[in-house]
GULUMLO-783940 format. One record per atom (N, C-alpha, C): residue in three letters; y, x, z. Coordinates in Angstrom, 2 decimals. Layout:
<recs>
<rec code="ala" c2="Y" c1="X" c3="Z"/>
...
</recs>
This chain:
<recs>
<rec code="met" c2="21.70" c1="-53.73" c3="74.89"/>
<rec code="met" c2="21.43" c1="-52.41" c3="75.49"/>
<rec code="met" c2="22.20" c1="-51.43" c3="74.77"/>
<rec code="thr" c2="21.87" c1="-51.39" c3="73.57"/>
<rec code="thr" c2="22.54" c1="-50.32" c3="72.75"/>
<rec code="thr" c2="23.95" c1="-50.43" c3="72.66"/>
<rec code="ser" c2="24.46" c1="-51.64" c3="72.49"/>
<rec code="ser" c2="25.97" c1="-51.76" c3="72.42"/>
<rec code="ser" c2="26.63" c1="-51.37" c3="73.75"/>
<rec code="thr" c2="25.95" c1="-51.50" c3="74.85"/>
<rec code="thr" c2="26.51" c1="-51.17" c3="76.11"/>
<rec code="thr" c2="26.50" c1="-49.80" c3="76.30"/>
<rec code="leu" c2="25.44" c1="-49.09" c3="75.88"/>
<rec code="leu" c2="25.47" c1="-47.58" c3="75.82"/>
<rec code="leu" c2="26.44" c1="-46.99" c3="74.94"/>
<rec code="gly" c2="26.57" c1="-47.62" c3="73.95"/>
<rec code="gly" c2="27.69" c1="-47.24" c3="72.91"/>
<rec code="gly" c2="29.03" c1="-47.27" c3="73.41"/>
<rec code="arg" c2="29.27" c1="-48.38" c3="74.12"/>
<rec code="arg" c2="30.68" c1="-48.63" c3="74.77"/>
<rec code="arg" c2="30.97" c1="-47.66" c3="75.90"/>
<rec code="leu" c2="29.89" c1="-47.22" c3="76.66"/>
<rec code="leu" c2="29.98" c1="-46.31" c3="77.77"/>
<rec code="leu" c2="30.05" c1="-44.81" c3="77.19"/>
<rec code="gly" c2="29.55" c1="-44.51" c3="76.07"/>
<rec code="gly" c2="29.67" c1="-43.26" c3="75.56"/>
<rec code="gly" c2="30.92" c1="-43.17" c3="74.75"/>
<rec code="ala" c2="31.60" c1="-44.07" c3="74.37"/>
<rec code="ala" c2="32.77" c1="-43.95" c3="73.48"/>
<rec code="ala" c2="33.83" c1="-42.98" c3="74.13"/>
<rec code="pro" c2="34.12" c1="-43.23" c3="75.42"/>
<rec code="pro" c2="35.31" c1="-42.44" c3="75.96"/>
<rec code="pro" c2="34.85" c1="-40.78" c3="75.99"/>
<rec code="phe" c2="33.54" c1="-40.46" c3="76.21"/>
<rec code="phe" c2="33.00" c1="-39.18" c3="76.07"/>
<rec code="phe" c2="33.20" c1="-38.70" c3="74.68"/>
<rec code="gln" c2="32.84" c1="-39.56" c3="73.65"/>
<rec code="gln" c2="32.83" c1="-38.99" c3="72.40"/>
<rec code="gln" c2="34.30" c1="-38.76" c3="71.95"/>
<rec code="phe" c2="35.19" c1="-39.73" c3="72.38"/>
<rec code="phe" c2="36.65" c1="-39.55" c3="72.12"/>
<rec code="phe" c2="37.14" c1="-38.20" c3="72.69"/>
<rec code="ala" c2="36.80" c1="-37.98" c3="73.91"/>
<rec code="ala" c2="37.23" c1="-36.81" c3="74.66"/>
<rec code="ala" c2="36.72" c1="-35.43" c3="73.92"/>
<rec code="gly" c2="35.37" c1="-35.57" c3="73.63"/>
<rec code="gly" c2="34.76" c1="-34.31" c3="72.95"/>
<rec code="gly" c2="35.38" c1="-34.21" c3="71.61"/>
<rec code="phe" c2="35.68" c1="-35.20" c3="70.94"/>
<rec code="phe" c2="36.27" c1="-34.99" c3="69.55"/>
<rec code="phe" c2="37.64" c1="-34.34" c3="69.72"/>
<rec code="trp" c2="38.49" c1="-34.91" c3="70.47"/>
<rec code="trp" c2="39.82" c1="-34.38" c3="70.63"/>
<rec code="trp" c2="39.86" c1="-32.99" c3="71.25"/>
<rec code="ser" c2="38.87" c1="-32.76" c3="72.21"/>
<rec code="ser" c2="38.89" c1="-31.55" c3="72.75"/>
<rec code="ser" c2="38.53" c1="-30.35" c3="71.84"/>
<rec code="ala" c2="37.54" c1="-30.81" c3="70.93"/>
<rec code="ala" c2="37.21" c1="-29.89" c3="69.94"/>
<rec code="ala" c2="38.28" c1="-29.62" c3="68.79"/>
<rec code="val" c2="39.21" c1="-30.51" c3="68.76"/>
<rec code="val" c2="40.26" c1="-30.36" c3="67.82"/>
<rec code="val" c2="41.44" c1="-29.41" c3="68.56"/>
<rec code="val" c2="41.71" c1="-29.63" c3="69.82"/>
<rec code="val" c2="42.75" c1="-28.88" c3="70.46"/>
<rec code="val" c2="42.15" c1="-27.49" c3="71.03"/>
<rec code="leu" c2="41.03" c1="-27.33" c3="71.32"/>
<rec code="leu" c2="40.55" c1="-26.05" c3="72.07"/>
<rec code="leu" c2="40.87" c1="-24.86" c3="71.22"/>
<rec code="pro" c2="40.60" c1="-24.90" c3="69.98"/>
<rec code="pro" c2="41.08" c1="-23.69" c3="69.21"/>
<rec code="pro" c2="42.40" c1="-23.18" c3="69.25"/>
<rec code="leu" c2="43.39" c1="-23.94" c3="69.78"/>
<rec code="leu" c2="44.75" c1="-23.59" c3="69.92"/>
<rec code="leu" c2="44.77" c1="-22.66" c3="71.14"/>
<rec code="thr" c2="43.88" c1="-22.79" c3="72.10"/>
<rec code="thr" c2="43.91" c1="-21.90" c3="73.18"/>
<rec code="thr" c2="43.35" c1="-20.50" c3="72.88"/>
<rec code="tyr" c2="42.64" c1="-20.28" c3="71.80"/>
<rec code="tyr" c2="42.26" c1="-18.97" c3="71.38"/>
<rec code="tyr" c2="43.32" c1="-18.09" c3="70.89"/>
<rec code="leu" c2="44.44" c1="-18.69" c3="70.36"/>
<rec code="leu" c2="45.56" c1="-17.92" c3="69.70"/>
<rec code="leu" c2="45.99" c1="-16.87" c3="70.62"/>
<rec code="pro" c2="46.45" c1="-17.22" c3="71.81"/>
<rec code="pro" c2="47.02" c1="-16.12" c3="72.68"/>
<rec code="pro" c2="46.08" c1="-14.96" c3="73.02"/>
<rec code="ile" c2="44.95" c1="-15.26" c3="73.16"/>
<rec code="ile" c2="43.86" c1="-14.36" c3="73.45"/>
<rec code="ile" c2="43.75" c1="-13.41" c3="72.16"/>
<rec code="leu" c2="43.60" c1="-13.89" c3="71.01"/>
<rec code="leu" c2="43.41" c1="-13.29" c3="69.80"/>
<rec code="leu" c2="44.56" c1="-12.40" c3="69.43"/>
<rec code="thr" c2="45.79" c1="-12.92" c3="69.42"/>
<rec code="thr" c2="46.85" c1="-12.25" c3="69.12"/>
<rec code="thr" c2="47.28" c1="-10.96" c3="70.14"/>
<rec code="gly" c2="46.78" c1="-11.15" c3="71.42"/>
<rec code="gly" c2="47.17" c1="-10.16" c3="72.38"/>
<rec code="gly" c2="46.16" c1="-9.18" c3="72.55"/>
<rec code="gly" c2="45.04" c1="-9.30" c3="72.03"/>
<rec code="gly" c2="43.80" c1="-8.40" c3="72.20"/>
<rec code="gly" c2="43.08" c1="-8.75" c3="73.29"/>
<rec code="phe" c2="41.72" c1="-8.29" c3="73.49"/>
<rec code="phe" c2="40.97" c1="-8.58" c3="74.60"/>
<rec code="phe" c2="40.90" c1="-7.55" c3="75.58"/>
<rec code="thr" c2="41.08" c1="-8.06" c3="76.91"/>
<rec code="thr" c2="40.92" c1="-7.09" c3="78.08"/>
<rec code="thr" c2="39.47" c1="-7.53" c3="78.65"/>
<rec code="ala" c2="39.01" c1="-6.96" c3="79.60"/>
<rec code="ala" c2="37.68" c1="-7.35" c3="80.28"/>
<rec code="ala" c2="37.55" c1="-8.66" c3="80.62"/>
<rec code="gly" c2="38.65" c1="-9.15" c3="81.32"/>
<rec code="gly" c2="38.72" c1="-10.59" c3="81.84"/>
<rec code="gly" c2="38.83" c1="-11.70" c3="80.76"/>
<rec code="glu" c2="39.63" c1="-11.36" c3="79.75"/>
<rec code="glu" c2="39.79" c1="-12.22" c3="78.49"/>
<rec code="glu" c2="38.51" c1="-12.45" c3="77.79"/>
<rec code="arg" c2="37.52" c1="-11.43" c3="77.89"/>
<rec code="arg" c2="36.38" c1="-11.56" c3="77.09"/>
<rec code="arg" c2="35.66" c1="-12.68" c3="77.68"/>
<rec code="ser" c2="35.45" c1="-12.75" c3="78.92"/>
<rec code="ser" c2="34.62" c1="-13.79" c3="79.51"/>
<rec code="ser" c2="35.33" c1="-15.19" c3="79.37"/>
<rec code="thr" c2="36.69" c1="-14.98" c3="79.46"/>
<rec code="thr" c2="37.37" c1="-16.30" c3="79.28"/>
<rec code="thr" c2="37.19" c1="-16.88" c3="77.87"/>
<rec code="phe" c2="37.12" c1="-15.99" c3="76.95"/>
<rec code="phe" c2="37.07" c1="-16.34" c3="75.53"/>
<rec code="phe" c2="35.67" c1="-16.93" c3="75.37"/>
<rec code="ala" c2="34.60" c1="-16.25" c3="75.95"/>
<rec code="ala" c2="33.29" c1="-16.70" c3="75.87"/>
<rec code="ala" c2="33.09" c1="-18.08" c3="76.38"/>
<rec code="val" c2="33.65" c1="-18.31" c3="77.72"/>
<rec code="val" c2="33.73" c1="-19.75" c3="78.15"/>
<rec code="val" c2="34.44" c1="-20.77" c3="77.22"/>
<rec code="leu" c2="35.53" c1="-20.42" c3="76.55"/>
<rec code="leu" c2="36.31" c1="-21.39" c3="75.64"/>
<rec code="leu" c2="35.45" c1="-21.53" c3="74.49"/>
<rec code="leu" c2="34.60" c1="-20.61" c3="73.97"/>
<rec code="leu" c2="33.80" c1="-20.79" c3="72.84"/>
<rec code="leu" c2="32.62" c1="-21.90" c3="73.22"/>
<rec code="ala" c2="32.08" c1="-21.65" c3="74.48"/>
<rec code="ala" c2="31.01" c1="-22.46" c3="74.91"/>
<rec code="ala" c2="31.64" c1="-23.80" c3="75.17"/>
<rec code="leu" c2="32.75" c1="-24.07" c3="75.67"/>
<rec code="leu" c2="33.41" c1="-25.39" c3="75.85"/>
<rec code="leu" c2="33.56" c1="-26.04" c3="74.52"/>
<rec code="his" c2="33.99" c1="-25.17" c3="73.48"/>
<rec code="his" c2="34.27" c1="-25.73" c3="72.18"/>
<rec code="his" c2="32.96" c1="-26.27" c3="71.58"/>
<rec code="ala" c2="31.85" c1="-25.51" c3="71.75"/>
<rec code="ala" c2="30.52" c1="-25.87" c3="71.16"/>
<rec code="ala" c2="30.12" c1="-27.17" c3="71.78"/>
<rec code="leu" c2="30.27" c1="-27.39" c3="73.13"/>
<rec code="leu" c2="29.95" c1="-28.59" c3="73.89"/>
<rec code="leu" c2="30.85" c1="-29.72" c3="73.45"/>
<rec code="ala" c2="32.06" c1="-29.45" c3="73.08"/>
<rec code="ala" c2="32.95" c1="-30.49" c3="72.67"/>
<rec code="ala" c2="32.55" c1="-30.95" c3="71.19"/>
<rec code="leu" c2="32.15" c1="-30.00" c3="70.46"/>
<rec code="leu" c2="31.81" c1="-30.49" c3="69.11"/>
<rec code="leu" c2="30.61" c1="-31.40" c3="69.16"/>
<rec code="val" c2="29.51" c1="-31.06" c3="70.04"/>
<rec code="val" c2="28.32" c1="-31.78" c3="70.19"/>
<rec code="val" c2="28.74" c1="-33.18" c3="70.72"/>
<rec code="ala" c2="29.63" c1="-33.17" c3="71.63"/>
<rec code="ala" c2="29.87" c1="-34.55" c3="72.27"/>
<rec code="ala" c2="30.79" c1="-35.45" c3="71.34"/>
<rec code="gly" c2="31.69" c1="-34.86" c3="70.65"/>
<rec code="gly" c2="32.57" c1="-35.65" c3="69.76"/>
<rec code="gly" c2="32.03" c1="-35.87" c3="68.36"/>
<rec code="his" c2="30.79" c1="-35.39" c3="67.97"/>
<rec code="his" c2="30.35" c1="-35.28" c3="66.72"/>
<rec code="his" c2="30.39" c1="-36.61" c3="65.86"/>
<rec code="gly" c2="29.94" c1="-37.67" c3="66.54"/>
<rec code="gly" c2="29.90" c1="-39.09" c3="65.82"/>
<rec code="gly" c2="31.15" c1="-39.82" c3="66.10"/>
<rec code="tyr" c2="32.18" c1="-39.22" c3="66.62"/>
<rec code="tyr" c2="33.52" c1="-40.04" c3="66.76"/>
<rec code="tyr" c2="34.14" c1="-40.55" c3="65.45"/>
<rec code="arg" c2="34.49" c1="-41.86" c3="65.48"/>
<rec code="arg" c2="35.24" c1="-42.34" c3="64.39"/>
<rec code="arg" c2="36.43" c1="-43.09" c3="65.03"/>
<rec code="gly" c2="37.59" c1="-42.91" c3="64.63"/>
<rec code="gly" c2="38.68" c1="-43.50" c3="65.26"/>
<rec code="gly" c2="39.06" c1="-44.92" c3="64.71"/>
<rec code="asp" c2="37.99" c1="-45.75" c3="64.47"/>
<rec code="asp" c2="38.12" c1="-47.05" c3="64.06"/>
<rec code="asp" c2="38.95" c1="-47.84" c3="65.12"/>
</recs>
């Protein structure tokens, strides 16, 4: 049972890990251009997605 759950969760962990690696690159255009009212909410959503990706990909090992 545990190995089945591990195999089912592996793609989510993989996606979470790599999302956590790549998502900070999306901050750069917002940070370099300054914040507008709409970009503040976009930045907040990106930070929340990054936190979720960090949690999802926490135990990923590329073995």
